[in-house]
mmCIF file of the N, C-alpha and C atoms, coordinates in Angstrom:
data_MODEL
# 
_entry.id   MODEL 
# 
loop_
_atom_site.group_PDB 
_atom_site.id 
_atom_site.type_symbol 
_atom_site.label_atom_id 
_atom_site.label_alt_id 
_atom_site.label_comp_id 
_atom_site.label_asym_id 
_atom_site.label_entity_id 
_atom_site.label_seq_id 
_atom_site.pdbx_PDB_ins_code 
_atom_site.Cartn_x 
_atom_site.Cartn_y 
_atom_site.Cartn_z 
_atom_site.occupancy 
_atom_site.B_iso_or_equiv 
_atom_site.pdbx_formal_charge 
_atom_site.auth_seq_id 
_atom_site.auth_comp_id 
_atom_site.auth_asym_id 
_atom_site.auth_atom_id 
_atom_site.pdbx_PDB_model_num 
ATOM 1   N N  . MET A 1 1  ? -5.010  39.499  -103.357 1.00 0.00 ? 1  MET A N  1 
ATOM 2   C CA . MET A 1 1  ? -6.378  39.041  -103.222 1.00 0.00 ? 1  MET A CA 1 
ATOM 3   C C  . MET A 1 1  ? -7.057  39.778  -102.069 1.00 0.00 ? 1  MET A C  1 
ATOM 4   N N  . ALA A 1 2  ? -6.324  40.045  -101.000 1.00 0.00 ? 2  ALA A N  1 
ATOM 5   C CA . ALA A 1 2  ? -6.921  40.710  -99.840  1.00 0.00 ? 2  ALA A CA 1 
ATOM 6   C C  . ALA A 1 2  ? -7.404  42.115  -100.199 1.00 0.00 ? 2  ALA A C  1 
ATOM 7   N N  . LYS A 1 3  ? -6.737  42.779  -101.136 1.00 0.00 ? 3  LYS A N  1 
ATOM 8   C CA . LYS A 1 3  ? -7.127  44.137  -101.522 1.00 0.00 ? 3  LYS A CA 1 
ATOM 9   C C  . LYS A 1 3  ? -8.038  44.145  -102.747 1.00 0.00 ? 3  LYS A C  1 
ATOM 10  N N  . GLY A 1 4  ? -8.373  42.980  -103.259 1.00 0.00 ? 4  GLY A N  1 
ATOM 11  C CA . GLY A 1 4  ? -9.304  42.897  -104.366 1.00 0.00 ? 4  GLY A CA 1 
ATOM 12  C C  . GLY A 1 4  ? -8.688  43.075  -105.741 1.00 0.00 ? 4  GLY A C  1 
ATOM 13  N N  . PHE A 1 5  ? -7.361  42.993  -105.840 1.00 0.00 ? 5  PHE A N  1 
ATOM 14  C CA . PHE A 1 5  ? -6.709  43.143  -107.143 1.00 0.00 ? 5  PHE A CA 1 
ATOM 15  C C  . PHE A 1 5  ? -6.771  41.855  -107.970 1.00 0.00 ? 5  PHE A C  1 
ATOM 16  N N  . VAL A 1 6  ? -6.911  40.731  -107.299 1.00 0.00 ? 6  VAL A N  1 
ATOM 17  C CA . VAL A 1 6  ? -6.916  39.426  -107.970 1.00 0.00 ? 6  VAL A CA 1 
ATOM 18  C C  . VAL A 1 6  ? -8.170  38.674  -107.546 1.00 0.00 ? 6  VAL A C  1 
ATOM 19  N N  . ALA A 1 7  ? -8.821  38.053  -108.492 1.00 0.00 ? 7  ALA A N  1 
ATOM 20  C CA . ALA A 1 7  ? -10.046 37.302  -108.206 1.00 0.00 ? 7  ALA A CA 1 
ATOM 21  C C  . ALA A 1 7  ? -9.703  35.980  -107.512 1.00 0.00 ? 7  ALA A C  1 
ATOM 22  N N  . GLN A 1 8  ? -10.625 35.456  -106.747 1.00 0.00 ? 8  GLN A N  1 
ATOM 23  C CA . GLN A 1 8  ? -10.457 34.178  -106.051 1.00 0.00 ? 8  GLN A CA 1 
ATOM 24  C C  . GLN A 1 8  ? -10.215 33.054  -107.052 1.00 0.00 ? 8  GLN A C  1 
ATOM 25  N N  . ALA A 1 9  ? -10.879 33.105  -108.182 1.00 0.00 ? 9  ALA A N  1 
ATOM 26  C CA . ALA A 1 9  ? -10.710 32.060  -109.205 1.00 0.00 ? 9  ALA A CA 1 
ATOM 27  C C  . ALA A 1 9  ? -9.272  32.038  -109.717 1.00 0.00 ? 9  ALA A C  1 
ATOM 28  N N  . THR A 1 10 ? -8.658  33.193  -109.866 1.00 0.00 ? 10 THR A N  1 
ATOM 29  C CA . THR A 1 10 ? -7.267  33.265  -110.322 1.00 0.00 ? 10 THR A CA 1 
ATOM 30  C C  . THR A 1 10 ? -6.330  32.648  -109.289 1.00 0.00 ? 10 THR A C  1 
ATOM 31  N N  . VAL A 1 11 ? -6.579  32.923  -108.030 1.00 0.00 ? 11 VAL A N  1 
ATOM 32  C CA . VAL A 1 11 ? -5.769  32.338  -106.950 1.00 0.00 ? 11 VAL A CA 1 
ATOM 33  C C  . VAL A 1 11 ? -5.943  30.823  -106.919 1.00 0.00 ? 11 VAL A C  1 
ATOM 34  N N  . ASP A 1 12 ? -7.193  30.376  -107.037 1.00 0.00 ? 12 ASP A N  1 
ATOM 35  C CA . ASP A 1 12 ? -7.461  28.937  -107.040 1.00 0.00 ? 12 ASP A CA 1 
ATOM 36  C C  . ASP A 1 12 ? -6.769  28.249  -108.217 1.00 0.00 ? 12 ASP A C  1 
ATOM 37  N N  . THR A 1 13 ? -6.796  28.879  -109.383 1.00 0.00 ? 13 THR A N  1 
ATOM 38  C CA . THR A 1 13 ? -6.130  28.314  -110.561 1.00 0.00 ? 13 THR A CA 1 
ATOM 39  C C  . THR A 1 13 ? -4.622  28.236  -110.340 1.00 0.00 ? 13 THR A C  1 
ATOM 40  N N  . ALA A 1 14 ? -4.030  29.271  -109.761 1.00 0.00 ? 14 ALA A N  1 
ATOM 41  C CA . ALA A 1 14 ? -2.595  29.283  -109.490 1.00 0.00 ? 14 ALA A CA 1 
ATOM 42  C C  . ALA A 1 14 ? -2.217  28.199  -108.481 1.00 0.00 ? 14 ALA A C  1 
ATOM 43  N N  . ARG A 1 15 ? -3.044  28.040  -107.447 1.00 0.00 ? 15 ARG A N  1 
ATOM 44  C CA . ARG A 1 15 ? -2.768  26.987  -106.448 1.00 0.00 ? 15 ARG A CA 1 
ATOM 45  C C  . ARG A 1 15 ? -2.892  25.600  -107.076 1.00 0.00 ? 15 ARG A C  1 
ATOM 46  N N  . ALA A 1 16 ? -3.883  25.418  -107.932 1.00 0.00 ? 16 ALA A N  1 
ATOM 47  C CA . ALA A 1 16 ? -4.051  24.117  -108.601 1.00 0.00 ? 16 ALA A CA 1 
ATOM 48  C C  . ALA A 1 16 ? -2.847  23.813  -109.490 1.00 0.00 ? 16 ALA A C  1 
ATOM 49  N N  . ARG A 1 17 ? -2.346  24.826  -110.198 1.00 0.00 ? 17 ARG A N  1 
ATOM 50  C CA . ARG A 1 17 ? -1.153  24.634  -111.036 1.00 0.00 ? 17 ARG A CA 1 
ATOM 51  C C  . ARG A 1 17 ? 0.064   24.273  -110.182 1.00 0.00 ? 17 ARG A C  1 
ATOM 52  N N  . ALA A 1 18 ? 0.217   24.952  -109.054 1.00 0.00 ? 18 ALA A N  1 
ATOM 53  C CA . ALA A 1 18 ? 1.346   24.663  -108.161 1.00 0.00 ? 18 ALA A CA 1 
ATOM 54  C C  . ALA A 1 18 ? 1.250   23.248  -107.604 1.00 0.00 ? 18 ALA A C  1 
ATOM 55  N N  . ASP A 1 19 ? 0.028   22.843  -107.209 1.00 0.00 ? 19 ASP A N  1 
ATOM 56  C CA . ASP A 1 19 ? -0.164  21.478  -106.698 1.00 0.00 ? 19 ASP A CA 1 
ATOM 57  C C  . ASP A 1 19 ? 0.122   20.442  -107.779 1.00 0.00 ? 19 ASP A C  1 
ATOM 58  N N  . ARG A 1 20 ? -0.316  20.721  -108.994 1.00 0.00 ? 20 ARG A N  1 
ATOM 59  C CA . ARG A 1 20 ? -0.081  19.799  -110.107 1.00 0.00 ? 20 ARG A CA 1 
ATOM 60  C C  . ARG A 1 20 ? 1.421   19.695  -110.405 1.00 0.00 ? 20 ARG A C  1 
ATOM 61  N N  . ALA A 1 21 ? 2.127   20.832  -110.347 1.00 0.00 ? 21 ALA A N  1 
ATOM 62  C CA . ALA A 1 21 ? 3.573   20.823  -110.573 1.00 0.00 ? 21 ALA A CA 1 
ATOM 63  C C  . ALA A 1 21 ? 4.288   20.046  -109.473 1.00 0.00 ? 21 ALA A C  1 
ATOM 64  N N  . ALA A 1 22 ? 3.856   20.223  -108.218 1.00 0.00 ? 22 ALA A N  1 
ATOM 65  C CA . ALA A 1 22 ? 4.465   19.489  -107.103 1.00 0.00 ? 22 ALA A CA 1 
ATOM 66  C C  . ALA A 1 22 ? 4.234   17.985  -107.265 1.00 0.00 ? 22 ALA A C  1 
ATOM 67  N N  . ALA A 1 23 ? 3.043   17.611  -107.715 1.00 0.00 ? 23 ALA A N  1 
ATOM 68  C CA . ALA A 1 23 ? 2.764   16.190  -107.952 1.00 0.00 ? 23 ALA A CA 1 
ATOM 69  C C  . ALA A 1 23 ? 3.627   15.652  -109.087 1.00 0.00 ? 23 ALA A C  1 
ATOM 70  N N  . GLY A 1 24 ? 3.854   16.458  -110.109 1.00 0.00 ? 24 GLY A N  1 
ATOM 71  C CA . GLY A 1 24 ? 4.722   16.040  -111.204 1.00 0.00 ? 24 GLY A CA 1 
ATOM 72  C C  . GLY A 1 24 ? 6.152   15.816  -110.742 1.00 0.00 ? 24 GLY A C  1 
ATOM 73  N N  . VAL A 1 25 ? 6.639   16.687  -109.868 1.00 0.00 ? 25 VAL A N  1 
ATOM 74  C CA . VAL A 1 25 ? 7.993   16.522  -109.318 1.00 0.00 ? 25 VAL A CA 1 
ATOM 75  C C  . VAL A 1 25 ? 8.071   15.247  -108.486 1.00 0.00 ? 25 VAL A C  1 
ATOM 76  N N  . ALA A 1 26 ? 7.063   15.008  -107.666 1.00 0.00 ? 26 ALA A N  1 
ATOM 77  C CA . ALA A 1 26 ? 7.043   13.786  -106.853 1.00 0.00 ? 26 ALA A CA 1 
ATOM 78  C C  . ALA A 1 26 ? 7.015   12.548  -107.738 1.00 0.00 ? 26 ALA A C  1 
ATOM 79  N N  . GLY A 1 27 ? 6.239   12.591  -108.805 1.00 0.00 ? 27 GLY A N  1 
ATOM 80  C CA . GLY A 1 27 ? 6.199   11.462  -109.738 1.00 0.00 ? 27 GLY A CA 1 
ATOM 81  C C  . GLY A 1 27 ? 7.526   11.243  -110.424 1.00 0.00 ? 27 GLY A C  1 
ATOM 82  N N  . ALA A 1 28 ? 8.201   12.328  -110.789 1.00 0.00 ? 28 ALA A N  1 
ATOM 83  C CA . ALA A 1 28 ? 9.515   12.208  -111.424 1.00 0.00 ? 28 ALA A CA 1 
ATOM 84  C C  . ALA A 1 28 ? 10.533  11.632  -110.457 1.00 0.00 ? 28 ALA A C  1 
ATOM 85  N N  . ARG A 1 29 ? 10.475  12.054  -109.202 1.00 0.00 ? 29 ARG A N  1 
ATOM 86  C CA . ARG A 1 29 ? 11.393  11.491  -108.201 1.00 0.00 ? 29 ARG A CA 1 
ATOM 87  C C  . ARG A 1 29 ? 11.143  10.000  -108.006 1.00 0.00 ? 29 ARG A C  1 
ATOM 88  N N  . ALA A 1 30 ? 9.888   9.598   -108.002 1.00 0.00 ? 30 ALA A N  1 
ATOM 89  C CA . ALA A 1 30 ? 9.568   8.181   -107.879 1.00 0.00 ? 30 ALA A CA 1 
ATOM 90  C C  . ALA A 1 30 ? 10.081  7.412   -109.097 1.00 0.00 ? 30 ALA A C  1 
ATOM 91  N N  . SER A 1 31 ? 9.958   7.989   -110.275 1.00 0.00 ? 31 SER A N  1 
ATOM 92  C CA . SER A 1 31 ? 10.469  7.342   -111.485 1.00 0.00 ? 31 SER A CA 1 
ATOM 93  C C  . SER A 1 31 ? 11.985  7.198   -111.434 1.00 0.00 ? 31 SER A C  1 
ATOM 94  N N  . ILE A 1 32 ? 12.659  8.201   -110.891 1.00 0.00 ? 32 ILE A N  1 
ATOM 95  C CA . ILE A 1 32 ? 14.116  8.116   -110.741 1.00 0.00 ? 32 ILE A CA 1 
ATOM 96  C C  . ILE A 1 32 ? 14.486  6.987   -109.790 1.00 0.00 ? 32 ILE A C  1 
ATOM 97  N N  . ALA A 1 33 ? 13.753  6.862   -108.680 1.00 0.00 ? 33 ALA A N  1 
ATOM 98  C CA . ALA A 1 33 ? 14.026  5.791   -107.717 1.00 0.00 ? 33 ALA A CA 1 
ATOM 99  C C  . ALA A 1 33 ? 13.826  4.424   -108.361 1.00 0.00 ? 33 ALA A C  1 
ATOM 100 N N  . VAL A 1 34 ? 12.790  4.283   -109.175 1.00 0.00 ? 34 VAL A N  1 
ATOM 101 C CA . VAL A 1 34 ? 12.547  3.014   -109.872 1.00 0.00 ? 34 VAL A CA 1 
ATOM 102 C C  . VAL A 1 34 ? 13.679  2.724   -110.856 1.00 0.00 ? 34 VAL A C  1 
ATOM 103 N N  . ALA A 1 35 ? 14.101  3.736   -111.591 1.00 0.00 ? 35 ALA A N  1 
ATOM 104 C CA . ALA A 1 35 ? 15.187  3.551   -112.558 1.00 0.00 ? 35 ALA A CA 1 
ATOM 105 C C  . ALA A 1 35 ? 16.488  3.172   -111.861 1.00 0.00 ? 35 ALA A C  1 
ATOM 106 N N  . GLU A 1 36 ? 16.776  3.782   -110.712 1.00 0.00 ? 36 GLU A N  1 
ATOM 107 C CA . GLU A 1 36 ? 17.982  3.430   -109.969 1.00 0.00 ? 36 GLU A CA 1 
ATOM 108 C C  . GLU A 1 36 ? 17.911  1.998   -109.459 1.00 0.00 ? 36 GLU A C  1 
ATOM 109 N N  . ALA A 1 37 ? 16.737  1.570   -108.983 1.00 0.00 ? 37 ALA A N  1 
ATOM 110 C CA . ALA A 1 37 ? 16.580  0.185   -108.523 1.00 0.00 ? 37 ALA A CA 1 
ATOM 111 C C  . ALA A 1 37 ? 16.758  -0.784  -109.690 1.00 0.00 ? 37 ALA A C  1 
ATOM 112 N N  . ASN A 1 38 ? 16.211  -0.448  -110.857 1.00 0.00 ? 38 ASN A N  1 
ATOM 113 C CA . ASN A 1 38 ? 16.385  -1.308  -112.033 1.00 0.00 ? 38 ASN A CA 1 
ATOM 114 C C  . ASN A 1 38 ? 17.844  -1.366  -112.453 1.00 0.00 ? 38 ASN A C  1 
ATOM 115 N N  . ALA A 1 39 ? 18.569  -0.259  -112.338 1.00 0.00 ? 39 ALA A N  1 
ATOM 116 C CA . ALA A 1 39 ? 19.995  -0.250  -112.683 1.00 0.00 ? 39 ALA A CA 1 
ATOM 117 C C  . ALA A 1 39 ? 20.783  -1.141  -111.728 1.00 0.00 ? 39 ALA A C  1 
ATOM 118 N N  . ARG A 1 40 ? 20.479  -1.071  -110.426 1.00 0.00 ? 40 ARG A N  1 
ATOM 119 C CA . ARG A 1 40 ? 21.156  -1.949  -109.462 1.00 0.00 ? 40 ARG A CA 1 
ATOM 120 C C  . ARG A 1 40 ? 20.836  -3.410  -109.753 1.00 0.00 ? 40 ARG A C  1 
ATOM 121 N N  . ASN A 1 41 ? 19.594  -3.688  -110.116 1.00 0.00 ? 41 ASN A N  1 
ATOM 122 C CA . ASN A 1 41 ? 19.197  -5.053  -110.457 1.00 0.00 ? 41 ASN A CA 1 
ATOM 123 C C  . ASN A 1 41 ? 19.966  -5.550  -111.678 1.00 0.00 ? 41 ASN A C  1 
ATOM 124 N N  . ALA A 1 42 ? 20.133  -4.690  -112.667 1.00 0.00 ? 42 ALA A N  1 
ATOM 125 C CA . ALA A 1 42 ? 20.880  -5.069  -113.868 1.00 0.00 ? 42 ALA A CA 1 
ATOM 126 C C  . ALA A 1 42 ? 22.346  -5.316  -113.545 1.00 0.00 ? 42 ALA A C  1 
ATOM 127 N N  . LEU A 1 43 ? 22.924  -4.512  -112.652 1.00 0.00 ? 43 LEU A N  1 
ATOM 128 C CA . LEU A 1 43 ? 24.324  -4.741  -112.260 1.00 0.00 ? 43 LEU A CA 1 
ATOM 129 C C  . LEU A 1 43 ? 24.497  -6.082  -111.562 1.00 0.00 ? 43 LEU A C  1 
ATOM 130 N N  . VAL A 1 44 ? 23.538  -6.451  -110.740 1.00 0.00 ? 44 VAL A N  1 
ATOM 131 C CA . VAL A 1 44 ? 23.599  -7.757  -110.076 1.00 0.00 ? 44 VAL A CA 1 
ATOM 132 C C  . VAL A 1 44 ? 23.500  -8.868  -111.115 1.00 0.00 ? 44 VAL A C  1 
ATOM 133 N N  . ALA A 1 45 ? 22.604  -8.711  -112.084 1.00 0.00 ? 45 ALA A N  1 
ATOM 134 C CA . ALA A 1 45 ? 22.453  -9.733  -113.128 1.00 0.00 ? 45 ALA A CA 1 
ATOM 135 C C  . ALA A 1 45 ? 23.736  -9.864  -113.946 1.00 0.00 ? 45 ALA A C  1 
ATOM 136 N N  . VAL A 1 46 ? 24.374  -8.752  -114.267 1.00 0.00 ? 46 VAL A N  1 
ATOM 137 C CA . VAL A 1 46 ? 25.637  -8.807  -115.008 1.00 0.00 ? 46 VAL A CA 1 
ATOM 138 C C  . VAL A 1 46 ? 26.719  -9.467  -114.156 1.00 0.00 ? 46 VAL A C  1 
ATOM 139 N N  . ASP A 1 47 ? 26.754  -9.137  -112.873 1.00 0.00 ? 47 ASP A N  1 
ATOM 140 C CA . ASP A 1 47 ? 27.749  -9.717  -111.983 1.00 0.00 ? 47 ASP A CA 1 
ATOM 141 C C  . ASP A 1 47 ? 27.606  -11.233 -111.901 1.00 0.00 ? 47 ASP A C  1 
ATOM 142 N N  . GLN A 1 48 ? 26.388  -11.727 -112.003 1.00 0.00 ? 48 GLN A N  1 
ATOM 143 C CA . GLN A 1 48 ? 26.159  -13.170 -111.916 1.00 0.00 ? 48 GLN A CA 1 
ATOM 144 C C  . GLN A 1 48 ? 26.560  -13.906 -113.187 1.00 0.00 ? 48 GLN A C  1 
ATOM 145 N N  . THR A 1 49 ? 26.906  -13.185 -114.244 1.00 0.00 ? 49 THR A N  1 
ATOM 146 C CA . THR A 1 49 ? 27.338  -13.841 -115.480 1.00 0.00 ? 49 THR A CA 1 
ATOM 147 C C  . THR A 1 49 ? 28.837  -14.093 -115.505 1.00 0.00 ? 49 THR A C  1 
ATOM 148 N N  . GLN A 1 50 ? 29.559  -13.576 -114.529 1.00 0.00 ? 50 GLN A N  1 
ATOM 149 C CA . GLN A 1 50 ? 31.006  -13.755 -114.500 1.00 0.00 ? 50 GLN A CA 1 
ATOM 150 C C  . GLN A 1 50 ? 31.365  -15.089 -113.874 1.00 0.00 ? 50 GLN A C  1 
ATOM 151 N N  . ILE A 1 51 ? 32.377  -15.722 -114.450 1.00 0.00 ? 51 ILE A N  1 
ATOM 152 C CA . ILE A 1 51 ? 32.874  -16.997 -113.929 1.00 0.00 ? 51 ILE A CA 1 
ATOM 153 C C  . ILE A 1 51 ? 34.028  -16.689 -112.990 1.00 0.00 ? 51 ILE A C  1 
ATOM 154 N N  . ARG A 1 52 ? 33.937  -17.202 -111.774 1.00 0.00 ? 52 ARG A N  1 
ATOM 155 C CA . ARG A 1 52 ? 34.985  -16.972 -110.780 1.00 0.00 ? 52 ARG A CA 1 
ATOM 156 C C  . ARG A 1 52 ? 35.459  -18.300 -110.217 1.00 0.00 ? 52 ARG A C  1 
ATOM 157 N N  . ALA A 1 53 ? 36.720  -18.347 -109.887 1.00 0.00 ? 53 ALA A N  1 
ATOM 158 C CA . ALA A 1 53 ? 37.278  -19.535 -109.256 1.00 0.00 ? 53 ALA A CA 1 
ATOM 159 C C  . ALA A 1 53 ? 38.338  -19.082 -108.255 1.00 0.00 ? 53 ALA A C  1 
ATOM 160 N N  . PRO A 1 54 ? 38.531  -19.862 -107.195 1.00 0.00 ? 54 PRO A N  1 
ATOM 161 C CA . PRO A 1 54 ? 39.537  -19.480 -106.201 1.00 0.00 ? 54 PRO A CA 1 
ATOM 162 C C  . PRO A 1 54 ? 40.958  -19.854 -106.631 1.00 0.00 ? 54 PRO A C  1 
ATOM 163 N N  . PHE A 1 55 ? 41.144  -20.173 -107.885 1.00 0.00 ? 55 PHE A N  1 
ATOM 164 C CA . PHE A 1 55 ? 42.462  -20.569 -108.392 1.00 0.00 ? 55 PHE A CA 1 
ATOM 165 C C  . PHE A 1 55 ? 42.613  -20.046 -109.811 1.00 0.00 ? 55 PHE A C  1 
ATOM 166 N N  . ASP A 1 56 ? 43.860  -19.927 -110.272 1.00 0.00 ? 56 ASP A N  1 
ATOM 167 C CA . ASP A 1 56 ? 44.128  -19.493 -111.639 1.00 0.00 ? 56 ASP A CA 1 
ATOM 168 C C  . ASP A 1 56 ? 43.898  -20.646 -112.596 1.00 0.00 ? 56 ASP A C  1 
ATOM 169 N N  . GLY A 1 57 ? 43.500  -20.330 -113.803 1.00 0.00 ? 57 GLY A N  1 
ATOM 170 C CA . GLY A 1 57 ? 43.306  -21.376 -114.793 1.00 0.00 ? 57 GLY A CA 1 
ATOM 171 C C  . GLY A 1 57 ? 42.793  -20.802 -116.095 1.00 0.00 ? 57 GLY A C  1 
ATOM 172 N N  . VAL A 1 58 ? 42.623  -21.691 -117.058 1.00 0.00 ? 58 VAL A N  1 
ATOM 173 C CA . VAL A 1 58 ? 42.125  -21.325 -118.368 1.00 0.00 ? 58 VAL A CA 1 
ATOM 174 C C  . VAL A 1 58 ? 40.888  -22.172 -118.644 1.00 0.00 ? 58 VAL A C  1 
ATOM 175 N N  . ILE A 1 59 ? 39.841  -21.546 -119.117 1.00 0.00 ? 59 ILE A N  1 
ATOM 176 C CA . ILE A 1 59 ? 38.619  -22.282 -119.447 1.00 0.00 ? 59 ILE A CA 1 
ATOM 177 C C  . ILE A 1 59 ? 38.820  -22.947 -120.803 1.00 0.00 ? 59 ILE A C  1 
ATOM 178 N N  . LEU A 1 60 ? 38.712  -24.272 -120.825 1.00 0.00 ? 60 LEU A N  1 
ATOM 179 C CA . LEU A 1 60 ? 38.896  -25.019 -122.071 1.00 0.00 ? 60 LEU A CA 1 
ATOM 180 C C  . LEU A 1 60 ? 37.585  -25.287 -122.776 1.00 0.00 ? 60 LEU A C  1 
ATOM 181 N N  . SER A 1 61 ? 36.516  -25.483 -122.011 1.00 0.00 ? 61 SER A N  1 
ATOM 182 C CA . SER A 1 61 ? 35.218  -25.722 -122.634 1.00 0.00 ? 61 SER A CA 1 
ATOM 183 C C  . SER A 1 61 ? 34.124  -25.235 -121.699 1.00 0.00 ? 61 SER A C  1 
ATOM 184 N N  . LYS A 1 62 ? 32.965  -24.989 -122.288 1.00 0.00 ? 62 LYS A N  1 
ATOM 185 C CA . LYS A 1 62 ? 31.798  -24.572 -121.515 1.00 0.00 ? 62 LYS A CA 1 
ATOM 186 C C  . LYS A 1 62 ? 30.804  -25.723 -121.586 1.00 0.00 ? 62 LYS A C  1 
ATOM 187 N N  . SER A 1 63 ? 30.701  -26.461 -120.491 1.00 0.00 ? 63 SER A N  1 
ATOM 188 C CA . SER A 1 63 ? 29.849  -27.644 -120.471 1.00 0.00 ? 63 SER A CA 1 
ATOM 189 C C  . SER A 1 63 ? 28.473  -27.371 -119.883 1.00 0.00 ? 63 SER A C  1 
ATOM 190 N N  . ALA A 1 64 ? 28.159  -26.155 -119.611 1.00 0.00 ? 64 ALA A N  1 
ATOM 191 C CA . ALA A 1 64 ? 26.865  -25.803 -119.036 1.00 0.00 ? 64 ALA A CA 1 
ATOM 192 C C  . ALA A 1 64 ? 26.121  -24.888 -119.996 1.00 0.00 ? 64 ALA A C  1 
ATOM 193 N N  . ASN A 1 65 ? 24.830  -24.847 -119.842 1.00 0.00 ? 65 ASN A N  1 
ATOM 194 C CA . ASN A 1 65 ? 23.978  -23.990 -120.650 1.00 0.00 ? 65 ASN A CA 1 
ATOM 195 C C  . ASN A 1 65 ? 23.361  -22.905 -119.776 1.00 0.00 ? 65 ASN A C  1 
ATOM 196 N N  . VAL A 1 66 ? 22.731  -21.939 -120.398 1.00 0.00 ? 66 VAL A N  1 
ATOM 197 C CA . VAL A 1 66 ? 22.087  -20.854 -119.664 1.00 0.00 ? 66 VAL A CA 1 
ATOM 198 C C  . VAL A 1 66 ? 21.056  -21.447 -118.709 1.00 0.00 ? 66 VAL A C  1 
ATOM 199 N N  . GLY A 1 67 ? 21.134  -21.047 -117.457 1.00 0.00 ? 67 GLY A N  1 
ATOM 200 C CA . GLY A 1 67 ? 20.198  -21.524 -116.450 1.00 0.00 ? 67 GLY A CA 1 
ATOM 201 C C  . GLY A 1 67 ? 20.674  -22.723 -115.673 1.00 0.00 ? 67 GLY A C  1 
ATOM 202 N N  . ASP A 1 68 ? 21.733  -23.381 -116.124 1.00 0.00 ? 68 ASP A N  1 
ATOM 203 C CA . ASP A 1 68 ? 22.272  -24.529 -115.396 1.00 0.00 ? 68 ASP A CA 1 
ATOM 204 C C  . ASP A 1 68 ? 23.019  -24.060 -114.157 1.00 0.00 ? 68 ASP A C  1 
ATOM 205 N N  . MET A 1 69 ? 22.943  -24.868 -113.102 1.00 0.00 ? 69 MET A N  1 
ATOM 206 C CA . MET A 1 69 ? 23.708  -24.575 -111.898 1.00 0.00 ? 69 MET A CA 1 
ATOM 207 C C  . MET A 1 69 ? 24.930  -25.489 -111.897 1.00 0.00 ? 69 MET A C  1 
ATOM 208 N N  . VAL A 1 70 ? 26.083  -24.910 -111.697 1.00 0.00 ? 70 VAL A N  1 
ATOM 209 C CA . VAL A 1 70 ? 27.326  -25.678 -111.721 1.00 0.00 ? 70 VAL A CA 1 
ATOM 210 C C  . VAL A 1 70 ? 27.947  -25.631 -110.337 1.00 0.00 ? 70 VAL A C  1 
ATOM 211 N N  . THR A 1 71 ? 28.300  -26.793 -109.814 1.00 0.00 ? 71 THR A N  1 
ATOM 212 C CA . THR A 1 71 ? 28.973  -26.894 -108.524 1.00 0.00 ? 71 THR A CA 1 
ATOM 213 C C  . THR A 1 71 ? 30.292  -27.632 -108.719 1.00 0.00 ? 71 THR A C  1 
ATOM 214 N N  . PRO A 1 72 ? 31.222  -27.519 -107.789 1.00 0.00 ? 72 PRO A N  1 
ATOM 215 C CA . PRO A 1 72 ? 32.529  -28.143 -107.984 1.00 0.00 ? 72 PRO A CA 1 
ATOM 216 C C  . PRO A 1 72 ? 32.495  -29.664 -108.117 1.00 0.00 ? 72 PRO A C  1 
ATOM 217 N N  . PHE A 1 73 ? 31.617  -30.329 -107.367 1.00 0.00 ? 73 PHE A N  1 
ATOM 218 C CA . PHE A 1 73 ? 31.640  -31.789 -107.369 1.00 0.00 ? 73 PHE A CA 1 
ATOM 219 C C  . PHE A 1 73 ? 30.293  -32.420 -107.654 1.00 0.00 ? 73 PHE A C  1 
ATOM 220 N N  . SER A 1 74 ? 29.366  -31.685 -108.231 1.00 0.00 ? 74 SER A N  1 
ATOM 221 C CA . SER A 1 74 ? 28.051  -32.190 -108.594 1.00 0.00 ? 74 SER A CA 1 
ATOM 222 C C  . SER A 1 74 ? 27.312  -32.788 -107.410 1.00 0.00 ? 74 SER A C  1 
ATOM 223 N N  . SER A 1 75 ? 27.457  -32.176 -106.234 1.00 0.00 ? 75 SER A N  1 
ATOM 224 C CA . SER A 1 75 ? 26.798  -32.713 -105.042 1.00 0.00 ? 75 SER A CA 1 
ATOM 225 C C  . SER A 1 75 ? 25.387  -32.128 -104.859 1.00 0.00 ? 75 SER A C  1 
ATOM 226 N N  . ALA A 1 76 ? 25.076  -31.052 -105.525 1.00 0.00 ? 76 ALA A N  1 
ATOM 227 C CA . ALA A 1 76 ? 23.750  -30.448 -105.381 1.00 0.00 ? 76 ALA A CA 1 
ATOM 228 C C  . ALA A 1 76 ? 22.774  -31.105 -106.347 1.00 0.00 ? 76 ALA A C  1 
ATOM 229 N N  . VAL A 1 77 ? 21.518  -31.090 -105.965 1.00 0.00 ? 77 VAL A N  1 
ATOM 230 C CA . VAL A 1 77 ? 20.475  -31.659 -106.818 1.00 0.00 ? 77 VAL A CA 1 
ATOM 231 C C  . VAL A 1 77 ? 20.342  -30.802 -108.081 1.00 0.00 ? 77 VAL A C  1 
ATOM 232 N N  . ASP A 1 78 ? 20.151  -31.432 -109.210 1.00 0.00 ? 78 ASP A N  1 
ATOM 233 C CA . ASP A 1 78 ? 19.984  -30.750 -110.483 1.00 0.00 ? 78 ASP A CA 1 
ATOM 234 C C  . ASP A 1 78 ? 21.162  -29.850 -110.843 1.00 0.00 ? 78 ASP A C  1 
ATOM 235 N N  . SER A 1 79 ? 22.354  -30.247 -110.509 1.00 0.00 ? 79 SER A N  1 
ATOM 236 C CA . SER A 1 79 ? 23.516  -29.436 -110.856 1.00 0.00 ? 79 SER A CA 1 
ATOM 237 C C  . SER A 1 79 ? 24.499  -30.293 -111.654 1.00 0.00 ? 79 SER A C  1 
ATOM 238 N N  . LYS A 1 80 ? 25.332  -29.629 -112.403 1.00 0.00 ? 80 LYS A N  1 
ATOM 239 C CA . LYS A 1 80 ? 26.389  -30.295 -113.152 1.00 0.00 ? 80 LYS A CA 1 
ATOM 240 C C  . LYS A 1 80 ? 27.692  -30.075 -112.433 1.00 0.00 ? 80 LYS A C  1 
ATOM 241 N N  . GLY A 1 81 ? 28.540  -31.066 -112.466 1.00 0.00 ? 81 GLY A N  1 
ATOM 242 C CA . GLY A 1 81 ? 29.845  -30.942 -111.827 1.00 0.00 ? 81 GLY A CA 1 
ATOM 243 C C  . GLY A 1 81 ? 30.839  -30.264 -112.750 1.00 0.00 ? 81 GLY A C  1 
ATOM 244 N N  . ALA A 1 82 ? 31.642  -29.397 -112.202 1.00 0.00 ? 82 ALA A N  1 
ATOM 245 C CA . ALA A 1 82 ? 32.697  -28.762 -112.977 1.00 0.00 ? 82 ALA A CA 1 
ATOM 246 C C  . ALA A 1 82 ? 33.905  -29.695 -112.993 1.00 0.00 ? 82 ALA A C  1 
ATOM 247 N N  . TRP A 1 83 ? 34.506  -29.893 -114.172 1.00 0.00 ? 83 TRP A N  1 
ATOM 248 C CA . TRP A 1 83 ? 35.666  -30.766 -114.279 1.00 0.00 ? 83 TRP A CA 1 
ATOM 249 C C  . TRP A 1 83 ? 36.633  -30.270 -115.252 1.00 0.00 ? 83 TRP A C  1 
# 
C-alpha cells in the first residue's frame, strides 16, 4: 500500500475480513466453554441419580418417586424415610 500497488479499499476489506474471522474464533471459543459447562452440569446430574449407602446391601423396592427426597430416618421436612 505504501508504494501504491494496493488500493486503500483492498486493505480495508482485508482488515475487515481478518477482524470478522477473529470474532468468529472468539465466538467459537465461547461456544466451546458453554458446551464444556453443560457437559459438567450433565455429569453432576447423572451423579445425583446414583444410590449410595455407607453399607453393603440389596435394594428390594423403590419407595420413592422422581423428585422425592429420601433421608435415613424421615427427620427432614417433606422427606420419606428409607426402610
